[in-house]
N, CA, C and O atoms as CSV, one atom per row, in Angstrom:
chain,resi,resn,atom,element,x,y,z
A,1,MET,N,N,1.325,-6.910,-7.572
A,1,MET,CA,C,0.373,-7.520,-8.541
A,1,MET,C,C,-0.868,-7.346,-8.036
A,1,MET,O,O,-1.049,-7.251,-6.822
A,2,PHE,N,N,-2.044,-7.275,-9.099
A,2,PHE,CA,C,-3.285,-7.289,-8.828
A,2,PHE,C,C,-3.841,-8.229,-9.922
A,2,PHE,O,O,-3.272,-8.307,-11.011
A,3,ILE,N,N,-4.965,-8.952,-9.629
A,3,ILE,CA,C,-5.792,-9.777,-10.421
A,3,ILE,C,C,-7.369,-9.181,-10.134
A,3,ILE,O,O,-7.909,-9.033,-9.037
A,4,THR,N,N,-7.888,-8.907,-11.404
A,4,THR,CA,C,-9.206,-8.396,-11.454
A,4,THR,C,C,-10.227,-9.355,-11.940
A,4,THR,O,O,-9.953,-10.467,-12.392
A,5,LYS,N,N,-11.070,-9.008,-11.856
A,5,LYS,CA,C,-12.637,-10.279,-11.736
A,5,LYS,C,C,-12.167,-11.335,-13.120
A,5,LYS,O,O,-12.190,-12.565,-13.138
A,6,ASN,N,N,-11.787,-10.475,-14.127
A,6,ASN,CA,C,-11.583,-11.151,-15.107
A,6,ASN,C,C,-10.210,-11.755,-15.317
A,6,ASN,O,O,-9.764,-12.033,-16.430
A,7,HIS,N,N,-9.536,-11.949,-14.111
A,7,HIS,CA,C,-8.280,-12.728,-14.049
A,7,HIS,C,C,-7.225,-12.034,-14.972
A,7,HIS,O,O,-6.414,-12.692,-15.624
A,8,ASN,N,N,-7.283,-10.617,-14.992
A,8,ASN,CA,C,-6.149,-9.960,-16.184
A,8,ASN,C,C,-5.302,-9.780,-14.623
A,8,ASN,O,O,-5.733,-9.695,-13.473
A,9,ILE,N,N,-4.025,-9.771,-15.146
A,9,ILE,CA,C,-3.090,-9.356,-14.397
A,9,ILE,C,C,-2.474,-8.102,-14.198
A,9,ILE,O,O,-2.417,-7.522,-15.282
A,10,ILE,N,N,-1.996,-7.443,-13.297
A,10,ILE,CA,C,-1.657,-5.800,-13.482
A,10,ILE,C,C,-0.722,-5.637,-12.760
A,10,ILE,O,O,-1.017,-5.871,-11.588
A,11,VAL,N,N,0.457,-5.290,-12.939
A,11,VAL,CA,C,1.388,-5.083,-12.066
A,11,VAL,C,C,1.734,-3.736,-11.317
A,11,VAL,O,O,1.301,-2.641,-11.676
A,12,ASP,N,N,2.546,-3.942,-10.259
A,12,ASP,CA,C,1.992,-2.183,-9.626
A,12,ASP,C,C,2.381,-1.083,-10.511
A,12,ASP,O,O,1.648,-0.112,-10.325
A,13,GLU,N,N,3.279,-0.890,-11.414
A,13,GLU,CA,C,3.453,-0.022,-12.577
A,13,GLU,C,C,2.335,0.516,-12.765
A,13,GLU,O,O,2.244,1.719,-12.521
A,14,GLU,N,N,1.185,-0.203,-13.245
A,14,GLU,CA,C,0.246,0.060,-13.837
A,14,GLU,C,C,-0.959,0.469,-12.819
A,14,GLU,O,O,-1.904,1.072,-13.327
A,15,ILE,N,N,-0.995,0.231,-11.632
A,15,ILE,CA,C,-2.079,0.203,-10.412
A,15,ILE,C,C,-2.344,1.942,-11.056
A,15,ILE,O,O,-3.380,2.299,-11.618
A,16,ASP,N,N,-1.221,2.768,-10.813
A,16,ASP,CA,C,-1.441,4.339,-10.502
A,16,ASP,C,C,-2.324,4.755,-12.002
A,16,ASP,O,O,-3.003,5.779,-11.918
A,17,THR,N,N,-2.334,4.308,-12.811
A,17,THR,CA,C,-3.243,4.682,-14.032
A,17,THR,C,C,-4.261,3.731,-14.283
A,17,THR,O,O,-4.735,3.714,-15.419
A,18,LEU,N,N,-4.744,2.828,-13.319
A,18,LEU,CA,C,-5.439,1.792,-13.829
A,18,LEU,C,C,-7.225,2.600,-13.860
A,18,LEU,O,O,-7.700,3.333,-12.992
A,19,MET,N,N,-7.674,2.285,-14.741
A,19,MET,CA,C,-9.114,2.800,-15.085
A,19,MET,C,C,-9.935,1.542,-15.671
A,19,MET,O,O,-9.655,0.927,-16.699
A,20,TRP,N,N,-11.292,1.229,-14.564
A,20,TRP,CA,C,-11.882,0.627,-14.603
A,20,TRP,C,C,-13.405,1.212,-15.063
A,20,TRP,O,O,-13.827,2.367,-15.106
A,21,ASP,N,N,-14.017,-0.017,-15.374
A,21,ASP,CA,C,-15.530,0.415,-16.170
A,21,ASP,C,C,-16.489,0.088,-14.909
A,21,ASP,O,O,-17.705,0.170,-15.077
A,22,ASP,N,N,-16.087,-0.194,-13.946
A,22,ASP,CA,C,-16.855,-0.732,-12.658
A,22,ASP,C,C,-16.975,0.422,-11.701
A,22,ASP,O,O,-16.196,0.423,-10.749
A,23,GLU,N,N,-17.903,1.473,-11.828
A,23,GLU,CA,C,-17.817,2.559,-10.816
A,23,GLU,C,C,-17.664,1.931,-9.424
A,23,GLU,O,O,-16.845,2.355,-8.609
A,24,ASN,N,N,-18.545,0.830,-9.173
A,24,ASN,CA,C,-18.434,0.094,-7.605
A,24,ASN,C,C,-17.068,-0.296,-7.004
A,24,ASN,O,O,-16.803,-0.191,-5.807
A,25,SER,N,N,-16.284,-0.726,-7.885
A,25,SER,CA,C,-14.688,-1.428,-7.225
A,25,SER,C,C,-13.782,0.045,-6.838
A,25,SER,O,O,-13.669,1.211,-7.214
A,26,ALA,N,N,-13.304,-0.808,-5.931
A,26,ALA,CA,C,-12.322,-0.297,-5.060
A,26,ALA,C,C,-11.052,-0.999,-5.051
A,26,ALA,O,O,-11.166,-2.214,-5.216
A,27,PHE,N,N,-9.862,-0.553,-4.900
A,27,PHE,CA,C,-9.015,-1.451,-4.610
A,27,PHE,C,C,-7.975,-0.979,-3.274
A,27,PHE,O,O,-7.519,0.164,-3.227
A,28,VAL,N,N,-7.693,-1.939,-2.288
A,28,VAL,CA,C,-6.830,-1.569,-1.346
A,28,VAL,C,C,-5.405,-2.311,-1.340
A,28,VAL,O,O,-5.158,-3.516,-1.283
A,29,LYS,N,N,-4.590,-1.254,-1.414
A,29,LYS,CA,C,-3.177,-1.483,-1.679
A,29,LYS,C,C,-2.388,-1.236,-0.014
A,29,LYS,O,O,-2.827,-0.452,0.828
A,30,PHE,N,N,-1.321,-1.996,0.139
A,30,PHE,CA,C,-0.951,-1.778,1.266
A,30,PHE,C,C,0.372,-0.692,0.745
A,30,PHE,O,O,0.980,-0.770,-0.323
A,31,ASP,N,N,0.568,0.227,1.755
A,31,ASP,CA,C,1.487,1.556,1.711
A,31,ASP,C,C,2.410,1.332,2.890
A,31,ASP,O,O,2.050,1.096,4.043
A,32,ALA,N,N,3.515,1.426,2.490
A,32,ALA,CA,C,4.739,1.557,3.705
A,32,ALA,C,C,5.207,2.744,3.496
A,32,ALA,O,O,5.865,2.966,2.479
A,33,ASP,N,N,4.898,3.922,4.616
A,33,ASP,CA,C,5.130,5.178,4.809
A,33,ASP,C,C,6.272,5.298,5.467
A,33,ASP,O,O,6.390,4.427,6.329
A,34,LYS,N,N,7.388,6.228,5.380
A,34,LYS,CA,C,8.500,6.250,6.292
A,34,LYS,C,C,8.337,6.271,7.572
A,34,LYS,O,O,9.129,5.713,8.332
A,35,ASN,N,N,7.074,7.050,8.052
A,35,ASN,CA,C,6.376,6.996,9.453
A,35,ASN,C,C,5.816,5.901,9.758
A,35,ASN,O,O,6.196,5.335,10.783
A,36,LYS,N,N,4.846,5.360,9.012
A,36,LYS,CA,C,4.159,4.311,9.568
A,36,LYS,C,C,3.405,3.380,8.029
A,36,LYS,O,O,3.089,3.651,6.870
A,37,ASN,N,N,3.406,2.339,8.838
A,37,ASN,CA,C,2.425,1.349,7.690
A,37,ASN,C,C,1.101,1.882,7.381
A,37,ASN,O,O,0.434,2.455,8.243
A,38,LYS,N,N,0.693,1.714,6.173
A,38,LYS,CA,C,-1.059,2.079,6.596
A,38,LYS,C,C,-1.250,1.081,5.157
A,38,LYS,O,O,-0.384,0.536,4.472
A,39,TRP,N,N,-3.063,1.094,4.988
A,39,TRP,CA,C,-3.571,0.574,3.849
A,39,TRP,C,C,-4.144,1.923,2.951
A,39,TRP,O,O,-4.438,2.998,3.474
A,40,SER,N,N,-4.227,1.658,1.637
A,40,SER,CA,C,-4.753,2.789,0.730
A,40,SER,C,C,-6.084,2.240,0.194
A,40,SER,O,O,-6.195,1.077,-0.192
A,41,VAL,N,N,-7.141,3.177,0.188
A,41,VAL,CA,C,-8.180,2.647,-0.706
A,41,VAL,C,C,-8.570,3.450,-1.862
A,41,VAL,O,O,-8.989,4.597,-1.709
A,42,TYR,N,N,-8.458,2.927,-2.967
A,42,TYR,CA,C,-8.241,3.685,-4.352
A,42,TYR,C,C,-9.533,3.521,-5.218
A,42,TYR,O,O,-9.659,2.456,-5.821
A,43,SER,N,N,-10.507,4.478,-5.338
A,43,SER,CA,C,-11.608,4.158,-6.502
A,43,SER,C,C,-11.061,3.682,-7.864
A,43,SER,O,O,-9.888,3.690,-8.236
A,44,SER,N,N,-12.201,3.251,-8.555
A,44,SER,CA,C,-11.705,2.330,-9.979
A,44,SER,C,C,-11.319,3.392,-10.790
A,44,SER,O,O,-11.168,2.861,-11.890
A,45,ASP,N,N,-11.032,4.753,-10.919
A,45,ASP,CA,C,-10.389,5.772,-11.529
A,45,ASP,C,C,-9.227,5.966,-11.070
A,45,ASP,O,O,-8.548,6.908,-11.478
A,46,GLY,N,N,-8.760,5.054,-10.075
A,46,GLY,CA,C,-7.356,5.265,-9.450
A,46,GLY,C,C,-7.243,6.741,-8.364
A,46,GLY,O,O,-6.101,7.082,-8.053
A,47,THR,N,N,-8.151,7.375,-7.949
A,47,THR,CA,C,-7.887,7.880,-7.019
A,47,THR,C,C,-8.092,7.395,-5.430
A,47,THR,O,O,-9.044,6.761,-4.977
A,48,LYS,N,N,-6.949,7.869,-4.746
A,48,LYS,CA,C,-7.236,7.663,-3.393
A,48,LYS,C,C,-8.184,8.142,-2.499
A,48,LYS,O,O,-8.058,9.321,-2.168
A,49,ILE,N,N,-9.280,7.382,-1.940
A,49,ILE,CA,C,-10.115,7.683,-1.381
A,49,ILE,C,C,-10.259,7.731,0.021
A,49,ILE,O,O,-11.104,8.439,0.568
A,50,ALA,N,N,-9.222,6.779,0.807
A,50,ALA,CA,C,-9.135,6.561,2.022
A,50,ALA,C,C,-7.666,6.196,2.526
A,50,ALA,O,O,-6.738,5.973,1.748
A,51,GLU,N,N,-7.574,6.164,3.734
A,51,GLU,CA,C,-6.231,5.281,3.925
A,51,GLU,C,C,-6.847,4.923,5.754
A,51,GLU,O,O,-7.504,5.640,6.510
A,52,ALA,N,N,-6.288,3.544,5.943
A,52,ALA,CA,C,-6.350,3.099,7.078
A,52,ALA,C,C,-5.293,2.061,7.779
A,52,ALA,O,O,-4.497,1.502,7.024
A,53,ASP,N,N,-5.238,1.756,9.257
A,53,ASP,CA,C,-4.380,1.311,9.842
A,53,ASP,C,C,-4.437,-0.382,9.585
A,53,ASP,O,O,-3.579,-1.083,10.123
A,54,SER,N,N,-5.275,-0.864,8.910
A,54,SER,CA,C,-5.272,-2.441,8.618
A,54,SER,C,C,-5.854,-2.423,7.543
A,54,SER,O,O,-6.368,-1.371,7.163
A,55,LYS,N,N,-5.912,-3.410,6.890
A,55,LYS,CA,C,-6.261,-3.922,5.519
A,55,LYS,C,C,-8.076,-4.109,6.165
A,55,LYS,O,O,-8.960,-3.718,5.404
A,56,GLU,N,N,-8.403,-4.583,7.264
A,56,GLU,CA,C,-9.924,-5.071,7.804
A,56,GLU,C,C,-10.425,-3.429,7.733
A,56,GLU,O,O,-11.382,-3.090,7.037
A,57,GLN,N,N,-9.697,-2.548,8.490
A,57,GLN,CA,C,-10.626,-1.269,8.007
A,57,GLN,C,C,-10.799,-0.888,6.964
A,57,GLN,O,O,-11.954,-0.549,6.710
A,58,ALA,N,N,-9.781,-0.763,5.898
A,58,ALA,CA,C,-9.714,-0.502,4.612
A,58,ALA,C,C,-11.009,-0.829,3.855
A,58,ALA,O,O,-11.820,-0.016,3.412
A,59,PHE,N,N,-11.064,-2.444,3.774
A,59,PHE,CA,C,-12.382,-3.155,3.271
A,59,PHE,C,C,-13.562,-2.753,3.986
A,59,PHE,O,O,-14.555,-2.529,3.294
A,60,MET,N,N,-13.659,-2.610,5.297
A,60,MET,CA,C,-14.759,-1.981,6.120
A,60,MET,C,C,-15.000,-0.669,5.459
A,60,MET,O,O,-16.133,-0.379,5.073
A,61,PHE,N,N,-14.085,0.064,5.323
A,61,PHE,CA,C,-14.744,1.486,4.481
A,61,PHE,C,C,-14.973,1.310,3.102
A,61,PHE,O,O,-15.659,2.137,2.500
A,62,ALA,N,N,-14.517,0.401,2.565
A,62,ALA,CA,C,-14.956,0.277,1.266
A,62,ALA,C,C,-16.562,0.000,1.114
A,62,ALA,O,O,-17.440,0.720,0.639
A,63,LYS,N,N,-16.624,-1.311,1.693
A,63,LYS,CA,C,-17.711,-1.810,1.946
A,63,LYS,C,C,-19.071,-0.888,2.151
A,63,LYS,O,O,-20.046,-0.724,1.417
A,64,GLN,N,N,-18.670,-0.259,3.689
A,64,GLN,CA,C,-19.703,0.931,3.771
A,64,GLN,C,C,-20.063,2.025,3.089
A,64,GLN,O,O,-20.886,2.841,3.503
A,65,ASN,N,N,-19.276,2.116,1.676
A,65,ASN,CA,C,-19.414,3.186,0.998
A,65,ASN,C,C,-19.329,2.762,-0.539
A,65,ASN,O,O,-18.742,3.228,-1.516
A,66,ASP,N,N,-20.301,1.508,-0.289
A,66,ASP,CA,C,-21.016,0.772,-1.426
A,66,ASP,C,C,-19.891,0.630,-2.642
A,66,ASP,O,O,-20.180,0.936,-3.799
A,67,TYR,N,N,-18.506,0.106,-2.240
A,67,TYR,CA,C,-17.619,-0.446,-3.183
A,67,TYR,C,C,-17.531,-1.945,-2.768
A,67,TYR,O,O,-17.876,-2.559,-1.758
A,68,ASP,N,N,-17.004,-2.254,-3.803
A,68,ASP,CA,C,-16.442,-3.592,-3.818
A,68,ASP,C,C,-15.208,-3.504,-4.019
A,68,ASP,O,O,-14.683,-3.115,-5.062
A,69,PRO,N,N,-14.510,-3.958,-2.757
A,69,PRO,CA,C,-12.974,-3.984,-2.495
A,69,PRO,C,C,-12.447,-5.000,-3.117
A,69,PRO,O,O,-13.119,-5.959,-3.494
A,70,TYR,N,N,-10.909,-4.866,-3.323
A,70,TYR,CA,C,-10.344,-6.144,-4.039
A,70,TYR,C,C,-9.006,-5.525,-3.620
A,70,TYR,O,O,-8.700,-4.340,-3.757
A,71,ILE,N,N,-8.309,-6.427,-3.127
A,71,ILE,CA,C,-6.921,-6.409,-2.687
A,71,ILE,C,C,-5.605,-6.194,-3.920
A,71,ILE,O,O,-5.616,-6.902,-4.927
A,72,ALA,N,N,-4.705,-5.332,-3.737
A,72,ALA,CA,C,-3.872,-5.007,-4.603
A,72,ALA,C,C,-2.320,-5.191,-4.035
A,72,ALA,O,O,-1.877,-4.596,-3.052
A,73,HIS,N,N,-1.709,-5.978,-4.721
A,73,HIS,CA,C,-0.101,-6.160,-3.799
A,73,HIS,C,C,0.879,-5.398,-4.636
A,73,HIS,O,O,2.059,-5.324,-4.292
């Protein structure tokens, strides 16, 4: 589940097709891969733009690239 700035609730099934009107927003989501656990960073149009080993690294990547990161569950 993900809660937007406007307090809209979006369930996991909707995240893959999420379209935001804020180009500077990115969301960070935990992904359990069969080989390792990772944190993925997605742009506002749902494109995966990075993977990280920790939530902190994922947030740091987003901020360094001028994105406002938000957590997605």
